[in-house]
MMTF fields as JSON, N, C-alpha, C and O atoms, coordinates in Angstrom:
{
  "mmtfVersion": "1.0.0",
  "mmtfProducer": "UNKNOWN",
  "numBonds": 311,
  "numAtoms": 312,
  "numGroups": 78,
  "numChains": 1,
  "numModels": 1,
  "chainsPerModel": [1],
  "groupsPerChain": [78],
  "chainIdList": ["A"],
  "bondAtomList": [4, 2, 8, 6, 12, 10, 16, 14, 20, 18, 24, 22, 28, 26, 32, 30, 36, 34, 40, 38, 44, 42, 48, 46, 52, 50, 56, 54, 60, 58, 64, 62, 68, 66, 72, 70, 76, 74, 80, 78, 84, 82, 88, 86, 92, 90, 96, 94, 100, 98, 104, 102, 108, 106, 112, 110, 116, 114, 120, 118, 124, 122, 128, 126, 132, 130, 136, 134, 140, 138, 144, 142, 148, 146, 152, 150, 156, 154, 160, 158, 164, 162, 168, 166, 172, 170, 176, 174, 180, 178, 184, 182, 188, 186, 192, 190, 196, 194, 200, 198, 204, 202, 208, 206, 212, 210, 216, 214, 220, 218, 224, 222, 228, 226, 232, 230, 236, 234, 240, 238, 244, 242, 248, 246, 252, 250, 256, 254, 260, 258, 264, 262, 268, 266, 272, 270, 276, 274, 280, 278, 284, 282, 288, 286, 292, 290, 296, 294, 300, 298, 304, 302, 308, 306],
  "bondOrderList": [1, 1, 1, 1, 1, 1, 1, 1, 1, 1, 1, 1, 1, 1, 1, 1, 1, 1, 1, 1, 1, 1, 1, 1, 1, 1, 1, 1, 1, 1, 1, 1, 1, 1, 1, 1, 1, 1, 1, 1, 1, 1, 1, 1, 1, 1, 1, 1, 1, 1, 1, 1, 1, 1, 1, 1, 1, 1, 1, 1, 1, 1, 1, 1, 1, 1, 1, 1, 1, 1, 1, 1, 1, 1, 1, 1, 1],
  "groupList": [{"groupName": "MET", "atomNameList": ["N", "CA", "C", "O"], "elementList": ["N", "C", "C", "O"], "formalChargeList": [0, 0, 0, 0], "bondAtomList": [1, 0, 2, 1, 3, 2], "bondOrderList": [1, 1, 2], "singleLetterCode": "M", "chemCompType": "L-PEPTIDE LINKING"}, {"groupName": "PRO", "atomNameList": ["N", "CA", "C", "O"], "elementList": ["N", "C", "C", "O"], "formalChargeList": [0, 0, 0, 0], "bondAtomList": [1, 0, 2, 1, 3, 2], "bondOrderList": [1, 1, 2], "singleLetterCode": "P", "chemCompType": "L-PEPTIDE LINKING"}, {"groupName": "THR", "atomNameList": ["N", "CA", "C", "O"], "elementList": ["N", "C", "C", "O"], "formalChargeList": [0, 0, 0, 0], "bondAtomList": [1, 0, 2, 1, 3, 2], "bondOrderList": [1, 1, 2], "singleLetterCode": "T", "chemCompType": "L-PEPTIDE LINKING"}, {"groupName": "GLU", "atomNameList": ["N", "CA", "C", "O"], "elementList": ["N", "C", "C", "O"], "formalChargeList": [0, 0, 0, 0], "bondAtomList": [1, 0, 2, 1, 3, 2], "bondOrderList": [1, 1, 2], "singleLetterCode": "E", "chemCompType": "L-PEPTIDE LINKING"}, {"groupName": "ILE", "atomNameList": ["N", "CA", "C", "O"], "elementList": ["N", "C", "C", "O"], "formalChargeList": [0, 0, 0, 0], "bondAtomList": [1, 0, 2, 1, 3, 2], "bondOrderList": [1, 1, 2], "singleLetterCode": "I", "chemCompType": "L-PEPTIDE LINKING"}, {"groupName": "PHE", "atomNameList": ["N", "CA", "C", "O"], "elementList": ["N", "C", "C", "O"], "formalChargeList": [0, 0, 0, 0], "bondAtomList": [1, 0, 2, 1, 3, 2], "bondOrderList": [1, 1, 2], "singleLetterCode": "F", "chemCompType": "L-PEPTIDE LINKING"}, {"groupName": "SER", "atomNameList": ["N", "CA", "C", "O"], "elementList": ["N", "C", "C", "O"], "formalChargeList": [0, 0, 0, 0], "bondAtomList": [1, 0, 2, 1, 3, 2], "bondOrderList": [1, 1, 2], "singleLetterCode": "S", "chemCompType": "L-PEPTIDE LINKING"}, {"groupName": "VAL", "atomNameList": ["N", "CA", "C", "O"], "elementList": ["N", "C", "C", "O"], "formalChargeList": [0, 0, 0, 0], "bondAtomList": [1, 0, 2, 1, 3, 2], "bondOrderList": [1, 1, 2], "singleLetterCode": "V", "chemCompType": "L-PEPTIDE LINKING"}, {"groupName": "LEU", "atomNameList": ["N", "CA", "C", "O"], "elementList": ["N", "C", "C", "O"], "formalChargeList": [0, 0, 0, 0], "bondAtomList": [1, 0, 2, 1, 3, 2], "bondOrderList": [1, 1, 2], "singleLetterCode": "L", "chemCompType": "L-PEPTIDE LINKING"}, {"groupName": "ASP", "atomNameList": ["N", "CA", "C", "O"], "elementList": ["N", "C", "C", "O"], "formalChargeList": [0, 0, 0, 0], "bondAtomList": [1, 0, 2, 1, 3, 2], "bondOrderList": [1, 1, 2], "singleLetterCode": "D", "chemCompType": "L-PEPTIDE LINKING"}, {"groupName": "GLY", "atomNameList": ["N", "CA", "C", "O"], "elementList": ["N", "C", "C", "O"], "formalChargeList": [0, 0, 0, 0], "bondAtomList": [1, 0, 2, 1, 3, 2], "bondOrderList": [1, 1, 2], "singleLetterCode": "G", "chemCompType": "PEPTIDE LINKING"}, {"groupName": "ALA", "atomNameList": ["N", "CA", "C", "O"], "elementList": ["N", "C", "C", "O"], "formalChargeList": [0, 0, 0, 0], "bondAtomList": [1, 0, 2, 1, 3, 2], "bondOrderList": [1, 1, 2], "singleLetterCode": "A", "chemCompType": "L-PEPTIDE LINKING"}, {"groupName": "TRP", "atomNameList": ["N", "CA", "C", "O"], "elementList": ["N", "C", "C", "O"], "formalChargeList": [0, 0, 0, 0], "bondAtomList": [1, 0, 2, 1, 3, 2], "bondOrderList": [1, 1, 2], "singleLetterCode": "W", "chemCompType": "L-PEPTIDE LINKING"}, {"groupName": "CYS", "atomNameList": ["N", "CA", "C", "O"], "elementList": ["N", "C", "C", "O"], "formalChargeList": [0, 0, 0, 0], "bondAtomList": [1, 0, 2, 1, 3, 2], "bondOrderList": [1, 1, 2], "singleLetterCode": "C", "chemCompType": "L-PEPTIDE LINKING"}, {"groupName": "HIS", "atomNameList": ["N", "CA", "C", "O"], "elementList": ["N", "C", "C", "O"], "formalChargeList": [0, 0, 0, 0], "bondAtomList": [1, 0, 2, 1, 3, 2], "bondOrderList": [1, 1, 2], "singleLetterCode": "H", "chemCompType": "L-PEPTIDE LINKING"}, {"groupName": "TYR", "atomNameList": ["N", "CA", "C", "O"], "elementList": ["N", "C", "C", "O"], "formalChargeList": [0, 0, 0, 0], "bondAtomList": [1, 0, 2, 1, 3, 2], "bondOrderList": [1, 1, 2], "singleLetterCode": "Y", "chemCompType": "L-PEPTIDE LINKING"}, {"groupName": "ARG", "atomNameList": ["N", "CA", "C", "O"], "elementList": ["N", "C", "C", "O"], "formalChargeList": [0, 0, 0, 0], "bondAtomList": [1, 0, 2, 1, 3, 2], "bondOrderList": [1, 1, 2], "singleLetterCode": "R", "chemCompType": "L-PEPTIDE LINKING"}],
  "groupTypeList": [0, 1, 2, 3, 1, 4, 5, 6, 7, 1, 4, 4, 3, 2, 4, 6, 8, 9, 10, 11, 5, 8, 12, 7, 5, 8, 11, 8, 13, 7, 7, 5, 4, 11, 14, 11, 7, 7, 11, 2, 15, 14, 12, 5, 2, 15, 10, 6, 3, 16, 11, 4, 6, 8, 8, 6, 11, 4, 4, 15, 4, 10, 7, 10, 10, 13, 8, 8, 4, 0, 0, 10, 8, 2, 8, 8, 7, 5],
  "groupIdList": [1, 2, 3, 4, 5, 6, 7, 8, 9, 10, 11, 12, 13, 14, 15, 16, 17, 18, 19, 20, 21, 22, 23, 24, 25, 26, 27, 28, 29, 30, 31, 32, 33, 34, 35, 36, 37, 38, 39, 40, 41, 42, 43, 44, 45, 46, 47, 48, 49, 50, 51, 52, 53, 54, 55, 56, 57, 58, 59, 60, 61, 62, 63, 64, 65, 66, 67, 68, 69, 70, 71, 72, 73, 74, 75, 76, 77, 78],
  "secStructList": [7, 6, 6, 1, 7, 1, 1, 7, 7, 7, 7, 4, 4, 4, 7, 7, 2, 2, 2, 2, 2, 2, 2, 2, 2, 2, 2, 2, 2, 2, 2, 2, 2, 2, 2, 2, 2, 2, 2, 2, 2, 2, 2, 2, 2, 2, 7, 1, 7, 2, 2, 2, 2, 2, 2, 2, 2, 2, 2, 2, 2, 2, 2, 2, 2, 2, 2, 2, 2, 2, 2, 2, 2, 2, 2, 2, 2, 7],
  "xCoordList": [0.805, -0.039, 0.853, 1.781, 0.494, 1.196, 1.373, 2.219, 0.444, 0.918, 1.878, 2.165, 2.289, 3.13, 4.661, 4.995, 5.465, 6.852, 7.692, 7.306, 8.657, 9.406, 10.378, 10.696, 10.815, 11.825, 11.242, 11.166, 10.904, 10.548, 11.025, 10.865, 11.545, 12.085, 11.181, 10.204, 11.291, 10.267, 10.002, 10.969, 8.918, 8.493, 9.006, 8.978, 9.337, 10.102, 9.039, 9.499, 7.885, 6.934, 6.727, 6.57, 6.762, 6.857, 8.187, 8.274, 9.032, 10.541, 10.959, 10.822, 11.497, 11.745, 13.355, 14.007, 13.929, 15.387, 15.862, 16.712, 15.304, 15.549, 15.559, 16.537, 14.52, 14.377, 15.528, 16.172, 15.886, 17.103, 18.329, 19.147, 18.573, 19.672, 19.637, 20.625, 18.677, 18.53, 18.679, 19.224, 18.177, 18.383, 19.936, 20.501, 20.572, 22.061, 22.779, 23.608, 22.358, 23.186, 22.916, 23.789, 21.544, 21.525, 22.465, 23.214, 22.5, 23.338, 24.61, 25.337, 25.132, 26.63, 26.836, 27.949, 25.794, 26.18, 26.286, 27.247, 25.693, 25.453, 26.932, 27.607, 27.237, 28.538, 29.802, 30.798, 29.628, 30.642, 30.874, 32.009, 29.689, 29.675, 30.229, 31.074, 29.721, 30.234, 31.797, 32.565, 32.169, 33.591, 34.537, 35.694, 33.867, 34.629, 34.696, 35.803, 33.619, 33.825, 34.816, 35.572, 34.697, 35.621, 36.959, 37.823, 37.354, 38.729, 39.23, 40.34, 38.377, 38.703, 39.026, 40.048, 38.201, 38.67, 39.811, 40.629, 40.092, 41.369, 42.782, 43.935, 42.417, 43.474, 43.908, 45.074, 42.851, 43.176, 43.51, 44.084, 43.249, 43.362, 44.798, 45.52, 45.216, 46.4, 47.449, 48.561, 47.179, 47.878, 49.191, 49.087, 50.226, 51.394, 51.367, 51.838, 50.804, 50.782, 49.378, 48.727, 48.785, 47.556, 47.331, 46.267, 48.188, 48.151, 47.949, 47.124, 48.8, 48.487, 47.19, 46.559, 46.922, 45.635, 44.397, 43.441, 44.521, 43.633, 43.564, 42.483, 44.764, 44.977, 44.264, 43.395, 44.754, 44.187, 42.62, 42.063, 41.96, 40.557, 39.818, 38.645, 40.556, 39.844, 39.758, 38.755, 41.104, 41.337, 40.231, 39.568, 40.011, 39.287, 37.716, 36.928, 37.399, 35.951, 35.649, 34.548, 36.74, 36.439, 36.33, 35.591, 37.138, 37.071, 35.935, 35.211, 35.634, 34.436, 33.226, 32.236, 32.985, 31.808, 31.744, 30.681, 32.653, 32.607, 31.97, 30.97, 32.604, 32.168, 30.756, 30.084, 30.265, 28.987, 28.105, 27.05, 28.504, 27.558, 27.459, 26.356, 28.496, 28.403, 27.484, 26.594, 27.849, 26.784, 25.515, 24.759, 25.01, 23.762, 23.108, 21.954, 24.123, 23.437, 23.242, 22.312, 24.077, 23.929, 22.451, 21.8, 22.134, 21.095, 19.775, 18.741, 19.787, 18.787, 18.626, 17.489, 19.705, 19.584, 19.19, 18.401, 19.77, 19.517, 18.494, 18.013],
  "yCoordList": [-1.038, -0.102, 1.281, 1.339, 2.244, 3.501, 4.299, 5.175, 3.865, 4.476, 3.821, 4.324, 2.616, 1.806, 2.391, 2.859, 2.341, 2.968, 1.886, 0.731, 2.346, 1.468, 0.476, -0.626, 1.044, 0.313, 0.481, 1.544, -0.658, -0.615, -1.614, -2.8, -1.309, -2.212, -3.201, -2.755, -4.326, -5.266, -5.143, -4.853, -5.302, -5.007, -6.438, -7.572, -6.222, -7.073, -8.339, -9.481, -8.168, -9.119, -10.276, -11.478, -9.694, -10.875, -11.012, -11.235, -10.894, -10.907, -12.242, -13.186, -12.438, -13.375, -13.508, -12.587, -14.42, -14.627, -13.294, -12.581, -13.005, -11.801, -10.626, -9.877, -10.424, -9.32, -9.274, -8.229, -10.397, -10.41, -10.055, -9.397, -10.497, -10.159, -8.554, -7.951, -7.951, -6.592, -5.788, -4.684, -6.36, -5.5, -5.585, -4.563, -6.729, -7.009, -5.875, -5.059, -5.985, -5.023, -3.434, -2.571, -3.197, -1.579, -1.508, -0.534, -2.413, -2.175, -2.137, -1.326, -3.104, -2.775, -1.543, -1.022, -1.082, 0.405, 1.22, 1.99, 1.243, 2.328, 2.387, 3.384, 0.876, 0.869, 1.293, 1.733, 1.096, 1.568, 2.904, 3.35, 3.704, 5.091, 5.745, 6.639, 5.262, 5.728, 5.485, 6.412, 4.341, 4.013, 4.934, 5.298, 5.175, 5.965, 7.187, 7.725, 7.872, 9.193, 9.502, 10.473, 8.503, 8.641, 8.273, 9.091, 7.369, 7.03, 8.363, 8.819, 8.977, 9.903, 11.187, 11.816, 11.596, 12.628, 12.376, 13.293, 11.215, 10.992, 11.066, 11.371, 10.799, 10.548, 12.194, 12.534, 13.058, 14.466, 15.278, 16.363, 14.895, 15.453, 15.209, 16.14, 13.8, 13.303, 12.907, 12.581, 12.915, 12.579, 13.555, 14.704, 13.178, 13.945, 14.819, 15.95, 14.146, 14.688, 14.8, 13.768, 15.754, 15.926, 15.062, 14.462, 15.022, 14.238, 12.724, 12.068, 12.219, 10.848, 10.478, 9.434, 11.36, 11.285, 11.219, 10.476, 12.098, 12.195, 10.991, 10.667, 10.293, 9.275, 8.09, 7.411, 7.925, 6.974, 6.849, 5.751, 8.026, 8.124, 7.928, 7.563, 8.184, 7.99, 6.368, 5.79, 5.761, 4.299, 3.643, 2.745, 3.903, 3.284, 3.447, 2.503, 4.768, 4.813, 4.155, 3.641, 4.191, 3.677, 2.206, 1.634, 1.618, 0.046, -0.366, -1.252, 0.19, -0.056, 0.347, -0.271, 1.228, 1.58, 0.577, -0.018, 0.362, -0.825, -2.147, -2.718, -2.451, -3.917, -3.813, -4.844, -2.724, -2.545, -2.493, -3.128, -1.719, -1.786, -3.118, -3.496, -3.86, -5.236, -6.099, -6.838, -5.885, -6.634, -6.213, -7.021, -5.153, -4.451, -5.101, -5.521, -5.096, -5.392, -6.928, -7.417, -7.779, -9.049, -9.614, -10.581, -8.799, -8.82, -8.508, -8.993, -7.634, -7.212, -8.098, -8.329, -8.652, -9.627, -11.071, -11.777, -11.44, -12.862, -12.794, -13.829],
  "zCoordList": [-0.029, -0.065, 0.143, 0.95, -0.591, -0.639, 0.698, 0.872, 1.626, 2.916, 4.051, 5.137, 3.546, 4.374, 4.176, 3.088, 5.166, 5.013, 4.004, 3.825, 3.508, 2.656, 3.361, 2.913, 4.563, 5.369, 6.922, 7.539, 7.332, 8.856, 9.789, 9.501, 10.78, 11.904, 12.434, 13.036, 12.346, 12.977, 14.381, 15.086, 14.914, 16.197, 17.176, 16.7, 18.208, 19.026, 19.264, 19.243, 19.448, 19.675, 18.477, 18.69, 17.309, 16.282, 15.578, 14.371, 16.243, 15.608, 15.16, 15.938, 13.892, 13.213, 13.129, 13.622, 12.631, 12.351, 11.672, 12.206, 10.531, 9.697, 10.677, 10.691, 11.499, 12.41, 13.187, 13.279, 13.813, 14.78, 14.215, 14.86, 12.858, 12.061, 12.046, 12.464, 11.639, 11.486, 12.71, 12.693, 13.819, 14.993, 15.42, 15.809, 15.35, 15.4, 14.477, 14.878, 13.365, 12.521, 12.775, 12.674, 13.124, 13.617, 14.857, 14.922, 15.816, 16.92, 16.654, 17.228, 15.642, 15.517, 14.521, 14.455, 13.761, 13.231, 14.449, 14.438, 15.288, 16.334, 17.073, 17.33, 17.354, 17.968, 17.316, 17.889, 15.992, 15.097, 14.883, 14.719, 14.87, 14.828, 16.119, 16.11, 17.121, 18.489, 18.605, 18.862, 18.426, 18.457, 17.237, 17.447, 16.106, 15.352, 15.731, 15.72, 16.129, 16.58, 17.827, 17.853, 18.887, 19.943, 19.352, 19.666, 18.654, 17.937, 17.242, 17.516, 16.331, 15.712, 16.534, 16.261, 17.522, 18.503, 19.108, 19.174, 19.625, 20.299, 19.122, 19.426, 18.139, 17.123, 16.832, 16.628, 16.851, 16.466, 17.85, 17.754, 18.797, 20.117, 20.621, 20.978, 20.638, 21.105, 20.149, 20.565, 18.962, 17.79, 17.681, 18.111, 17.203, 17.017, 15.516, 15.392, 14.576, 13.296, 12.836, 12.994, 12.331, 11.957, 10.576, 10.422, 9.743, 8.539, 8.734, 8.098, 9.698, 9.998, 10.755, 10.592, 11.501, 12.104, 11.275, 11.493, 10.273, 9.221, 8.248, 7.756, 7.954, 7.252, 7.897, 7.349, 9.168, 10.079, 10.213, 10.233, 10.303, 10.374, 8.952, 8.87, 7.959, 6.777, 6.412, 5.992, 6.685, 6.599, 7.555, 7.036, 8.59, 9.571, 9.218, 9.176, 8.979, 8.735, 7.2, 7.005, 6.031, 5.039, 4.916, 4.114, 5.789, 5.735, 6.574, 6.119, 7.853, 8.772, 8.027, 8.417, 7.035, 6.345, 5.249, 5.066, 4.594, 3.527, 4.132, 3.698, 5.02, 5.771, 6.311, 6.341, 6.72, 7.275, 6.024, 6.025, 4.875, 3.704, 3.07, 2.674, 2.935, 2.527, 3.39, 2.968, 4.714, 5.577, 5.651, 6.19, 5.263, 5.177, 3.879, 3.794, 2.846, 1.374, 1.487, 0.847, 2.284, 2.296, 3.069, 2.674, 4.19, 4.716, 4.101, 4.561, 2.974, 2.352, 1.219, 0.809, 0.634, -0.622, -0.117, -0.744, 1.008, 1.148, 2.386, 2.846]
}
């Protein structure tokens, strides 16, 4: 129906295995974002060189983001 949202998180009462995987994926995304923010803050605050801190942040967020995107696409496709 046109009034239903395209993407919805399943309700806990009727959770299936797919729903459990989705909740775990969302929790991992939140943990990754929080850890990336804290790590980036510490790299820039306590790091000796800004260029190395920037490179470290780009590599960490890039690799982690790619892994999360692949995991999310796997959950959507299968």
